[in-house]
C-alpha positions as CSV (number, residue, x, y, z in Angstrom):
1,M,220.3,93.0,112.6
2,K,218.4,91.6,109.9
3,T,216.4,88.7,111.9
4,F,216.5,91.6,115.1
5,E,214.5,94.0,112.5
6,S,212.6,91.5,111.0
7,I,211.2,90.5,114.3
8,K,211.1,94.4,115.6
9,I,208.9,95.2,112.7
10,I,206.7,91.9,113.4
11,F,206.2,93.3,117.2
12,W,205.2,96.6,116.9
13,K,202.9,95.3,113.9
14,E,201.4,93.0,115.8
15,S,201.3,95.3,119.1
16,L,200.0,98.1,117.5
17,D,197.0,95.4,116.0
18,H,196.3,94.4,119.6
19,L,196.2,98.1,121.1
20,R,194.1,99.4,118.5
21,D,191.0,96.6,120.2
22,R,190.3,98.1,123.0
23,R,187.8,96.1,124.3
24,S,189.5,93.3,123.9
25,L,192.9,95.1,125.6
26,V,190.4,96.1,128.7
27,L,189.2,92.4,129.0
28,S,192.5,91.2,129.2
29,F,193.9,93.5,131.5
30,V,191.0,93.1,134.0
31,F,190.9,89.2,133.5
32,P,194.5,88.8,135.8
33,L,192.6,90.8,138.4
34,L,189.8,88.1,138.8
35,A,191.5,85.8,140.8
36,P,193.8,87.9,143.2
37,L,190.2,89.9,144.1
38,M,188.3,86.7,144.8
39,V,191.4,85.2,146.9
40,G,191.5,88.6,149.0
41,L,187.8,89.1,149.6
42,L,187.6,85.5,150.7
43,L,190.1,85.9,153.5
44,Y,188.5,89.5,154.0
45,F,185.4,87.3,154.6
46,I,187.2,84.8,156.7
47,N,188.9,87.7,159.1
48,T,185.3,89.6,159.4
49,N,183.3,86.6,160.0
50,N,185.7,85.1,162.5
51,I,186.1,81.8,160.9
52,Q,188.9,80.2,162.7
53,G,187.3,81.9,165.7
54,S,189.9,84.2,167.1
55,E,190.6,84.8,171.4
56,D,189.4,88.5,171.0
57,F,186.1,87.9,169.1
58,E,183.3,89.8,170.7
59,M,179.4,88.6,169.2
60,D,176.2,87.9,170.6
61,G,175.4,84.5,172.3
62,P,171.5,84.1,171.9
63,V,170.8,81.2,175.2
64,A,167.2,79.6,175.7
65,G,167.4,78.9,179.7
66,A,170.2,80.9,180.9
67,E,169.1,80.7,184.4
68,N,170.1,76.7,184.3
69,A,173.7,77.5,184.8
70,P,174.6,80.9,185.7
71,A,178.4,80.0,186.4
72,L,178.7,79.0,182.5
73,M,176.5,82.2,181.5
74,T,178.9,84.6,183.9
75,Y,182.0,82.4,182.4
76,L,180.7,83.3,178.8
77,T,180.1,86.6,179.6
78,E,183.6,87.4,180.6
79,H,185.2,86.5,177.5
80,G,183.4,88.1,174.8
81,I,180.0,86.5,174.9
82,T,176.8,89.1,175.2
83,L,174.2,86.7,176.2
84,T,170.8,87.8,174.5
85,P,167.0,85.5,174.9
86,A,166.2,83.1,172.6
87,P,163.2,81.1,171.7
88,V,162.1,78.2,173.9
89,V,159.9,76.2,172.1
90,R,161.7,74.0,169.8
91,E,159.7,75.0,166.8
92,F,160.9,78.4,166.9
93,Q,164.3,78.1,167.7
94,E,164.9,76.0,164.3
95,S,163.0,78.9,162.5
96,A,165.1,81.6,164.1
97,V,168.3,79.4,163.0
98,K,167.2,78.6,159.4
99,S,165.9,82.4,158.6
100,G,169.1,83.2,160.0
101,A,168.1,85.8,162.4
102,L,170.1,84.2,164.9
103,P,173.5,82.5,163.8
104,F,172.7,79.8,166.7
105,I,171.0,78.9,169.9
106,L,172.9,77.4,173.0
107,V,170.0,75.0,175.0
108,I,170.2,74.4,178.5
109,P,168.0,72.4,180.1
110,E,166.8,72.6,183.0
111,T,168.5,69.4,184.4
112,A,171.4,71.6,184.6
113,V,170.1,73.3,187.8
114,G,171.7,71.8,191.0
115,T,174.8,70.0,189.3
116,N,177.9,70.4,187.6
117,I,177.0,67.7,184.7
118,Y,174.7,68.6,182.5
119,R,174.0,68.4,178.5
120,L,174.2,71.3,176.5
121,E,172.9,71.4,172.8
122,I,173.6,74.0,170.2
123,I,171.5,74.2,167.1
124,T,173.5,75.5,163.9
125,D,173.0,75.9,160.4
126,R,175.6,73.9,158.6
127,A,174.7,75.8,155.4
128,S,175.6,79.2,156.8
129,P,179.4,80.0,157.6
130,K,178.4,82.9,159.9
131,S,176.0,80.1,161.9
132,M,179.6,77.4,162.1
133,A,181.6,80.3,163.3
134,A,179.9,81.7,165.5
135,A,179.1,78.3,167.1
136,A,182.4,77.4,166.8
137,T,183.3,80.1,169.0
138,V,180.9,79.5,171.6
139,M,182.2,75.8,171.2
140,R,185.4,76.3,172.0
141,H,184.8,78.8,175.2
142,I,182.3,75.9,176.7
143,T,185.3,73.4,175.9
144,I,187.8,75.6,177.9
145,Y,185.7,75.9,180.9
146,N,184.4,72.1,181.0
147,R,188.2,71.3,181.3
148,M,188.2,73.5,184.0
149,E,185.3,72.8,185.8
150,S,186.5,69.0,185.6
151,M,190.4,70.1,187.1
152,R,188.2,71.6,189.6
153,M,185.9,68.6,190.4
154,V,189.0,66.3,190.4
155,E,191.2,68.3,193.0
156,E,187.5,68.8,195.4
157,A,187.8,65.2,195.2
158,G,191.1,64.7,196.4
159,F,192.6,63.1,193.3
160,D,195.3,64.4,191.0
161,P,194.0,66.0,188.5
162,G,196.8,64.3,185.9
163,I,194.7,61.4,185.6
164,I,192.1,63.2,183.7
165,T,195.1,64.1,181.1
166,P,197.5,61.2,182.0
167,I,199.5,62.3,178.7
168,T,200.3,65.9,177.8
169,V,201.6,66.3,173.6
170,T,203.7,70.0,172.8
171,E,204.2,70.8,169.6
172,S,207.0,72.3,168.4
173,N,206.6,74.0,165.0
174,V,209.7,75.2,162.7
175,G,207.3,76.5,160.4
176,K,205.2,78.8,159.4
177,T,201.9,78.8,161.0
178,L,199.5,76.4,159.0
179,N,196.2,78.5,159.0
180,T,193.1,78.9,156.8
181,A,195.2,82.0,155.2
182,F,198.3,79.7,154.3
183,L,196.2,77.5,152.6
184,F,194.7,80.5,150.6
185,Y,198.6,81.3,149.6
186,N,199.4,77.8,148.5
187,M,196.7,78.6,145.4
188,I,198.8,81.5,144.0
189,P,201.2,78.8,142.4
190,S,198.3,76.9,140.5
191,L,196.3,80.4,139.5
192,L,199.8,81.7,138.2
193,T,200.2,78.9,136.6
194,F,196.7,79.0,134.8
195,M,197.1,83.0,134.2
196,I,200.5,82.4,132.6
197,F,198.8,79.8,129.9
198,M,195.7,81.8,129.5
199,G,197.0,85.2,129.4
200,A,197.9,85.7,125.5
201,V,195.8,83.1,124.4
202,Y,193.7,85.5,122.8
203,L,196.1,87.2,121.2
204,T,197.9,84.1,119.7
205,I,194.8,83.3,117.7
206,D,194.1,86.2,116.7
207,M,198.1,86.5,115.1
208,S,197.4,83.1,114.0
209,V,194.1,81.3,112.7
210,G,192.8,84.7,112.9
211,E,195.0,86.2,110.4
212,R,194.5,83.4,108.3
213,E,190.8,83.5,108.4
214,R,190.9,87.5,107.5
215,G,193.3,86.2,104.8
216,S,195.7,88.9,106.0
217,L,198.5,86.2,107.0
218,E,198.8,85.4,102.9
219,S,200.3,89.1,102.5
220,L,202.6,89.0,105.3
221,L,203.9,85.8,103.7
222,A,204.6,88.5,100.5
223,T,206.7,90.1,102.3
224,P,210.3,90.1,102.4
225,I,210.7,88.6,106.1
226,S,211.3,85.0,106.2
227,R,208.7,82.5,108.0
228,A,210.9,82.0,110.8
229,N,211.5,85.5,111.8
230,L,207.3,85.9,111.3
231,L,206.7,83.5,113.8
232,L,209.4,84.7,116.2
233,G,208.0,87.9,115.8
234,K,204.9,87.1,116.9
235,S,206.1,84.6,119.8
236,V,207.9,87.9,121.1
237,T,204.7,89.9,120.9
238,A,202.4,86.9,122.8
239,L,205.3,86.9,125.0
240,F,205.5,90.6,126.1
241,F,201.6,90.6,126.7
242,T,202.1,87.5,129.0
243,S,204.3,88.9,130.9
244,I,202.5,92.2,131.6
245,I,199.1,90.0,132.3
246,V,201.5,88.2,134.6
247,F,203.0,91.2,136.5
248,I,199.6,92.5,137.0
249,N,198.2,89.4,138.1
250,L,200.8,89.3,140.6
251,T,201.0,92.6,141.8
252,A,197.4,92.0,142.2
253,F,197.9,89.1,144.6
254,Y,200.3,91.2,146.6
255,I,198.0,94.4,147.3
256,A,194.8,91.9,147.7
257,L,196.5,89.6,150.1
258,W,198.0,92.4,152.6
259,W,194.7,94.1,152.7
260,A,192.8,91.1,153.1
261,T,195.4,90.1,156.1
262,S,196.4,93.4,157.9
263,S,193.9,93.8,160.3
264,V,194.5,90.6,162.2
265,D,196.7,89.4,163.9
266,N,196.2,85.3,164.1
267,F,197.2,85.0,160.2
268,T,200.3,84.2,158.6
269,P,201.6,87.0,156.6
270,P,201.2,86.8,153.6
271,P,204.4,86.3,151.2
272,S,207.1,89.6,150.8
273,L,207.4,91.4,147.8
274,L,210.8,89.8,146.9
275,V,208.8,86.7,147.2
276,F,206.5,87.7,144.3
277,A,209.4,89.4,142.2
278,Q,210.7,85.7,142.2
279,L,207.9,84.3,141.4
280,F,207.8,86.2,138.4
281,L,211.2,86.2,137.5
282,F,211.2,82.3,137.6
283,S,208.1,82.0,135.6
284,V,209.8,83.6,132.5
285,P,211.0,80.1,131.4
286,L,207.6,79.3,131.6
287,M,205.9,81.8,130.5
288,I,208.2,80.9,126.8
289,F,206.8,77.5,127.3
290,A,203.1,78.4,127.1
291,V,203.8,80.9,123.9
292,A,205.7,78.0,122.1
293,L,202.9,76.0,123.0
294,Q,200.1,78.2,122.4
295,M,201.6,79.2,118.8
296,T,202.2,75.2,117.8
297,I,198.2,74.7,118.8
298,A,196.8,77.5,117.3
299,F,198.6,76.8,113.9
300,M,197.4,73.4,113.8
301,T,193.6,74.3,114.2
302,K,191.6,74.5,111.2
303,S,189.3,77.3,112.8
304,A,188.8,80.3,115.3
305,K,186.3,78.6,116.7
306,E,188.2,75.1,117.3
307,A,191.4,77.4,118.3
308,Q,189.6,78.9,120.9
309,I,188.6,75.3,122.6
310,Y,191.7,73.5,122.4
311,L,193.8,77.0,123.9
312,G,190.8,77.4,126.4
313,L,191.4,73.9,127.8
314,L,195.2,74.3,127.9
315,P,195.3,76.0,131.5
316,I,193.6,73.4,132.9
317,V,196.5,71.2,132.4
318,P,198.3,73.5,134.7
319,L,195.7,74.0,137.2
320,L,195.1,70.3,138.5
321,P,198.4,69.0,139.2
322,G,198.9,73.1,141.2
323,L,195.3,72.8,143.2
324,I,196.6,69.2,144.3
325,M,199.8,69.9,145.5
326,V,198.3,73.0,147.6
327,F,197.5,69.8,150.0
328,N,200.4,67.3,149.0
329,P,203.4,69.1,148.0
330,V,206.5,67.4,146.6
331,E,210.0,68.0,147.0
332,P,211.3,69.4,144.6
333,T,214.6,67.2,143.4
334,S,216.4,67.6,140.2
335,A,214.5,65.2,138.1
336,V,211.4,67.1,139.1
337,S,212.1,70.1,138.8
338,S,213.3,69.6,135.3
339,I,209.7,68.8,134.1
340,P,208.1,72.0,132.5
341,I,205.0,72.9,134.6
342,Y,205.5,70.6,137.5
343,G,208.7,71.5,138.2
344,Q,208.0,75.7,138.2
345,L,204.8,75.0,140.6
346,A,207.0,73.0,143.1
347,L,209.6,75.6,142.8
348,F,206.3,78.6,144.1
349,I,205.3,76.7,146.6
350,D,208.6,76.4,148.1
351,L,208.9,79.8,147.9
352,I,205.5,81.1,149.3
353,S,206.2,78.8,151.8
354,G,208.9,80.6,152.9
355,K,211.8,77.8,152.3
356,D,215.4,78.8,150.8
357,T,215.1,79.0,147.1
358,N,217.1,75.7,145.7
359,W,219.0,77.1,143.0
360,V,219.8,73.4,141.7
361,G,216.4,73.3,141.1
362,V,216.2,76.3,139.6
363,F,218.8,75.7,137.5
364,Y,217.5,72.2,136.6
365,S,214.5,74.0,135.8
366,V,215.3,76.8,133.6
367,V,216.8,74.2,131.4
368,G,214.8,71.9,131.3
369,T,211.9,74.1,130.7
370,L,213.6,75.6,128.0
371,S,214.6,72.7,126.7
372,A,211.0,71.8,126.1
373,A,209.6,75.3,124.8
374,M,213.0,75.1,121.9
375,I,211.0,71.7,120.7
376,V,207.8,72.7,120.6
377,F,208.8,76.1,119.0
378,Y,210.6,73.9,116.4
379,L,207.7,71.8,115.6
380,A,205.6,75.2,115.2
381,S,208.2,76.5,112.9
382,R,208.2,73.3,111.0
383,L,204.1,73.5,111.1
384,F,204.4,77.5,109.9
385,E,206.7,76.1,106.7
386,R,203.9,74.0,105.1
387,E,201.4,75.9,103.1
388,R,198.5,73.8,104.0
389,T,199.0,74.7,107.5
390,V,199.7,78.8,107.2
391,L,196.8,78.6,104.6
392,G,194.5,76.7,105.8
393,S,194.3,75.1,102.2
C-alpha cells in the first residue's frame, strides 16, 4: 500500500504539472491527428481524382483530330469520355498540358482516316497526378477498344480469335483486394509505433532532465518516497499519457479512413473498429517498453537539449522497419513475435490484413516485449540510484 500511495502521489503531481502547461498539452493531443489526417486526405485525393481509374468515372477528353477516327470517338463517348477540342499546333498542345489548362491531349493523325491500323499519341505531364490519372483512364478504354477491334478483324479474316490470346490466365484471389487504399492501411502499423515512441517524449524529458535542470528533482529526492517508487510514478505518468495519445491516434485513423473511402466502391474497406481496438490492446506492452527506453535515455543525458536529440531520433527506429514491412511483410513466427518492436509490427500488419489472430504469437510478443521492458527499466532504476545521474554533478 505504501508503494501504491507513493506512485499515486507522483502520478498526480506529474499529471497536474503537465496539464498546467496548456501549450504543450494542446500540441501533444494535436500531433497524433496529423498522420491520420494526411493519410485520409491522400486517400480522398485518390478517390476524387480517380488515380485508380474506375469504370464509372466521367471526364473530359481533349482530342486533336477527332474526325480522323469516328468509331473510336463513338466508343469513348459511350464510356463516359466527353470529347472536347484541343489545339492542333504541337507547340500549343505541349503548352496547354504543361500549364495544366488541359490534363492531356489525345492526338489522332490523318493517317487514321479509312483504316483500322494507326498510331495514336497521348501528350501528358508525368509531374501532374491529375494528368496521369486522366490519361490512364483514356488509355484503358483505348486498350479495350483495340482488343475488340483486333478480335473483330481476326473473325472477319476467318481465323480463330484464340490465336490472339492463345493462353488465358485467370486469377483466384484468396485475400483482400490489394489496391491503393490497402497500401495506405498497411502504413498504420509503422505510424502507430512511431506515435508510441513519440507520444510522451517531451513529458519524459520534462519529468527527468528538465526537473534536474530546474532544481526541483533534488527536492523530490528529499521526500520520504523511495527513488524506485519515484521513478515508477514518473513512468506510470508517461505511460498514461502515451496511452491517451495512441488512443487519439487510432481513433483519428479510424474516422479518417472511413471518411476517405465511404464514397467509393472500388476501395477495400478500412479495418473494422474491432481491429483498431485490438491494435490498441496489443500495443500496450510496446508502450511500456517505449516508456522504459525513454526514461533510461533521458536520465543518461546531461541536458534537456541532448535528451531532445536522442529521444527525437528514437521513434525513427520502429518507423523504418515498419515502412519496409509494408511491401515485404514477414511471417510472425514465435521467434519473430518475441522481438520487441519487430514482433508488434508483424502482428499489427496481420491485424490490418484481416488474418486470424495468432494467439501464440501474441503470447510471445507480450512476454518478449515486457521482458525487455523490465530489463531496460532495471537499467533506468540503477541509473536513478546514482547521485551523478540524478543531480547531474
